[in-house]
C-alpha positions as CSV (number, residue, x, y, z in Angstrom):
1,M,113.8,88.1,95.5
2,F,111.3,90.4,94.8
3,W,108.2,87.9,95.3
4,P,109.5,86.3,98.6
5,G,110.3,89.9,99.7
6,L,107.0,91.5,98.7
7,L,105.3,88.4,101.0
8,L,107.6,89.3,104.0
9,S,106.0,92.8,103.2
10,L,102.8,91.9,103.8
11,V,103.5,91.4,107.2
12,P,104.2,95.0,108.5
13,A,101.5,95.8,106.4
14,A,98.8,93.8,108.3
15,L,100.1,94.9,111.2
16,L,100.3,98.6,110.6
17,N,97.4,99.6,108.0
18,R,95.4,100.6,110.7
19,P,97.3,103.2,112.2
20,V,98.9,104.7,108.7
21,G,95.3,104.6,107.5
22,R,94.5,106.7,110.6
23,L,97.5,108.8,110.1
24,L,96.3,109.8,106.2
25,R,92.9,109.9,107.5
26,A,92.1,106.9,104.8
27,H,90.5,103.7,105.0
28,W,92.7,101.3,106.4
29,A,93.0,99.8,103.0
30,V,94.7,102.8,101.7
31,G,97.4,102.1,104.9
32,F,97.9,98.7,103.6
33,V,98.4,99.6,100.0
34,L,101.1,101.9,100.6
35,L,102.6,100.2,103.0
36,L,102.6,96.9,100.7
37,G,103.7,99.6,97.6
38,L,106.5,100.8,99.8
39,G,107.9,97.1,100.6
40,G,107.6,96.7,96.8
41,V,110.0,99.7,96.1
42,V,112.5,98.5,98.7
43,V,112.5,95.1,98.0
44,A,113.0,96.0,93.9
45,T,115.3,98.7,94.4
46,L,117.1,98.9,97.6
47,L,118.4,95.2,98.4
48,P,121.5,94.2,96.9
49,E,121.8,92.5,93.7
50,A,121.6,88.3,94.6
51,L,122.1,89.4,98.2
52,R,125.5,89.9,97.6
53,L,126.7,93.3,98.6
54,S,129.6,94.2,95.8
55,E,133.0,95.1,97.1
56,D,134.5,96.9,94.2
57,A,131.9,99.2,93.5
58,V,132.7,103.0,92.9
59,R,130.1,106.0,93.7
60,H,128.7,106.5,90.1
61,C,125.5,108.2,89.1
62,T,124.3,108.1,85.0
63,V,122.5,111.1,84.5
64,D,122.6,111.5,80.6
65,G,119.7,110.2,78.6
66,G,117.3,111.2,81.3
67,R,113.6,112.0,80.2
68,P,110.1,110.8,80.4
69,R,109.3,107.6,78.5
70,S,106.7,107.6,75.4
71,P,103.5,106.1,75.9
72,Y,104.4,103.1,73.5
73,E,107.9,102.5,76.1
74,L,105.9,102.6,78.8
75,L,103.4,99.2,77.5
76,H,106.0,97.7,75.5
77,V,109.1,97.6,77.4
78,R,109.3,95.3,80.2
79,H,111.6,96.4,83.0
80,I,109.8,99.7,82.7
81,E,106.6,98.0,83.3
82,L,108.3,96.8,86.2
83,K,109.2,99.6,87.5
84,L,106.2,101.3,87.0
85,A,104.2,98.4,88.8
86,T,106.6,99.0,91.8
87,Y,105.9,102.9,92.1
88,A,101.8,103.3,91.1
89,P,100.7,101.4,94.0
90,V,102.2,104.0,96.4
91,G,100.8,107.1,94.2
92,F,97.5,105.3,94.2
93,A,97.6,105.6,97.9
94,A,99.1,108.7,98.4
95,A,96.2,110.0,96.2
96,L,93.8,108.4,98.7
97,A,94.7,110.2,101.8
98,G,91.8,111.4,103.7
99,T,92.1,115.4,103.7
100,R,93.4,117.6,100.4
101,R,96.1,118.6,102.6
102,R,97.2,115.1,103.7
103,A,97.0,114.0,99.9
104,A,99.2,117.0,98.9
105,V,102.3,115.6,101.5
106,A,101.5,112.3,100.9
107,L,101.7,112.7,97.0
108,L,104.7,115.2,97.2
109,A,106.5,112.5,99.5
110,A,105.8,109.8,97.0
111,A,106.9,111.9,94.1
112,A,110.0,112.3,96.1
113,L,110.9,108.6,96.7
114,P,112.5,107.6,93.3
115,F,114.9,110.4,94.3
116,T,115.6,109.0,98.0
117,V,116.0,105.7,96.0
118,S,118.8,106.9,93.7
119,A,120.3,109.0,96.1
120,V,120.9,105.6,98.5
121,H,122.0,104.0,95.0
122,Y,124.6,106.6,95.1
123,A,125.5,106.7,98.7
124,L,125.8,102.6,98.8
125,P,127.4,101.8,95.8
126,V,128.3,98.5,97.8
127,I,124.8,97.0,97.3
128,G,125.6,97.0,93.6
129,R,122.8,99.3,92.0
130,P,123.6,101.9,90.0
131,C,122.3,105.2,90.2
132,D,120.7,106.5,86.9
133,V,118.2,109.6,86.3
134,Q,116.2,107.5,83.8
135,D,115.4,105.3,87.0
136,V,114.3,108.5,88.8
137,W,112.1,109.4,85.7
138,D,110.9,106.6,85.2
139,G,109.9,106.1,89.2
140,V,107.9,109.5,89.2
141,Q,106.3,108.4,86.2
142,G,104.9,105.5,88.3
143,V,103.9,107.3,91.2
144,V,102.0,110.0,88.6
145,L,99.8,107.4,87.1
146,G,99.3,105.5,90.5
147,A,98.0,109.1,91.5
148,A,96.0,109.6,88.4
149,V,94.0,106.7,89.0
150,G,93.7,106.9,92.8
151,L,92.4,110.9,92.2
152,V,89.9,109.5,89.5
153,A,89.1,106.4,91.7
154,G,88.5,108.0,95.3
155,P,85.1,110.1,94.3
156,A,83.8,107.1,92.8
157,A,84.7,105.4,96.0
158,R,83.4,107.8,98.9
159,A,80.2,108.0,96.7
160,L,80.0,104.3,96.5
161,R,80.3,104.4,100.4
162,A,77.9,107.1,100.9
163,R,75.4,105.5,98.6
164,A,75.8,102.0,100.6
165,R,75.8,104.4,104.1
166,V,72.0,105.7,102.9
167,A,70.6,102.5,101.9
């Protein structure tokens, strides 16, 4: 269901990218990436497994074994790569918010997103998604990696835009 759900999230991203970009004081493309990234997070983490609600689910959260992943694990374990790819666009777009204050607020909100997702998993066991602290670590790492790319790419993009205006 990930790809069809991501395709469906193109609609709100296309309709709301300009207002979100203005809110962030950033380019509309930043709003588009942020909305598409949020759509990806919702589709990948909050939709019920196989679109079937779990009638006998119990509220449970696994808290043991949560830790940051090693670079080897980040690059070689398939399900971890998918989690990083799900959260990284949100961190990337948050880092590209227009002002430092807005970027800081957006980055804090992006870093809180994996915690929120796990809280929803715990609060709504009927969706059949397990609450796991390791998922929070993986999500935060995805946000941080995306933000790092955004913080490096942002000044380069602004310099190219300024050069294009002068020419």
